[in-house]
N, C-alpha and C positions, 0 to 999 in steps of 0.2 A: 077804727080799731077799738077794741075794748080791753081794758087792763084789769088784772086781778091784783089785789094788794098783798104784798109780802112783808112790808115793814111800815111802821108808823111814820117814818121820815120820808117815805116814798122815794128813796134813792133808786129803787128798782126801775122807776119810770124814766130815768135819764138815759139818753142815747146820743151818740154823735149825730150831728145834723145830716151827714152823708148817709148814715144808716136809716134815719127816719125818712128821708126823702125816698129812699129805695123801698121802704116798707109801704109807704103811701102809694107809690107806683105799682107795687106788687098787688096791693089790695084792690086798686082800680082795675087790674087785669083779671080778677077772679070772676068766675061765672056768676050770673045773677043768683042771688040767694045764698051766696057764700061770703064770708068776711074773715079777716084775721082776728084771732083772740090772742092778745098780747099777754104774756105771763110775767116775764122778767127780762130786764135789760141790764143796766148797770148793777154791778155787785162790788161793794167796797173790798179792797184787798184783804182786810182782816177777816171778813166773812168768807171769802174765797179760800183763805188759808184754813179756816175752821172746817169748811166742808171737805177739803182735801184731806186734812188730818183725821177727821171723823171716819171717812170712808176707808182710808188706809188702815185705821185701827180695827174697823170691822173686818176687813180682809185678813189682817194679821190674826185676829181671834179665830176666824174660820179656817185659816190655812197656817198654822204655827210652823210648818216645815218650810214655808216659802222664804227665800232670801229677801233682804231689804230691797234689792233691785227689782225683783219680781213683783213685790208688793207695790212699789212706786209705778212700775209699768202697768200693772193691772188697775191701780187706782186712777191712773191717767186716762184710761179708756173712758171713764165716766165723769171724772172731775179734773179740770185742767190744773196742772201745777200752779201755784200762786204766782210764780215769777213770769209766767207767760199767758195768764188767763185773759181771754178776750172780753169776758164780762167786766173785768176790772178796767178795761179800756173804754167801756161804753160802746164797743164795736160789735157786740153779740146780743142776740135776742133769743129767748125761748118763746115759742108761739105755736099755735095750732089753728085749726079751722073751726069756725062756728057757722050756724045757720043764720038766716036773716034776723032772727030774734035774739041772737047772741048765745044760743045753746051750743055748747061744745060738741063737736062731732067725734065719733070714735075712729081714731087712726091706728088702732091695733093694740096699743098699750096706754097705760096712764102716762102722763108726762113725768119725766124724771125717773122712770122705771130703770133699774140697773140691769146690766147684761145678765147677772145671776138671777134676779128676781123674775125677769121676763123671758128667760130661756133664749136670750138673743133677739127677741122680737122688737127690742128698742132700736136695733140697727135699721137704718133707713131702708135698706134693701132686703129686709128679712123675708124669707120665704114662708114663714109659718103664720103669717097674718091672713085675714080674710081678703077676698077679692075687693070687697067694698072699701076696707081700710087701705089696701094697696092703691086703689083708684083715688082715694082722697089724699094720700101721700103724694101721688103724682100731680094732682091739682095744686097742692101746696108747693111742691118743688118746682113745677113749671112757672108758677107766678114769681116765686122768690129768686130762682135762678135767672129768669128773664129780666128781673130788676137789678141783677148784678151781685146778689148775695151767694154765699157758698154754704153748703151744709157740712157739718161734722158727722161723718157717716155712722158713728156709734150711737147717735142721738137724733132721731128723725125730727125733733122739735127745735134743734139748735142751729141757728143760721147767723152768719156774720158778714161784715164788710169792713175792709181796711185793717184788720188785725193780722197777726203773724200767719195764722192758718190760711186766711184769705190770700195773702201774698204768695204763700207756697202753692196753694191750689190754682192760682191764676197766673203763676210765673211773673208776678210783679217784682220789680227790683227791690222793694222794701215795703214794710207795713206802713200804713198811713197813721195808725193810732197805736199808742202803747198804754200800759196801765197807768192810772192816775188816781189820786185822792180827790174827792169833791171838796169844795170849800175854799 
């Protein structure tokens, strides 16, 4: 796997061991010439809160007639509320596919595209992407699902293991990991 840097402290590189083991298994199952391109794992709770609040503020500015509940619901499609965020548990990862030389492949949208900016193409099962992008999403999904991770369906790049969403999606009795501070 190859990582992109998001912060000087490199907190984004931290993952729970159970998540990392599954990512390594997923990468080993990819077709020859394909590899995972890791973008972000752990996200400190303060940063998660900032991302959520900034996106909610953007939606409020664009839709002043929306109620606070509708803003929260719409913001939650794209950024997890801080109190349940899987990135803050080290249980989620944002990633994509790369070729053998580490060049990012086109999976239909840029990573972190919002539903509004991408006209819904950020959804994993979006009908509006090219056949090639759909095929690459299938390759990514097959490898990650086969290794035990689950996808958050409004973000094709977001996968997790052991968090609350994983527990819900797999009918597990409880999440294995919860939010935590590093240190």
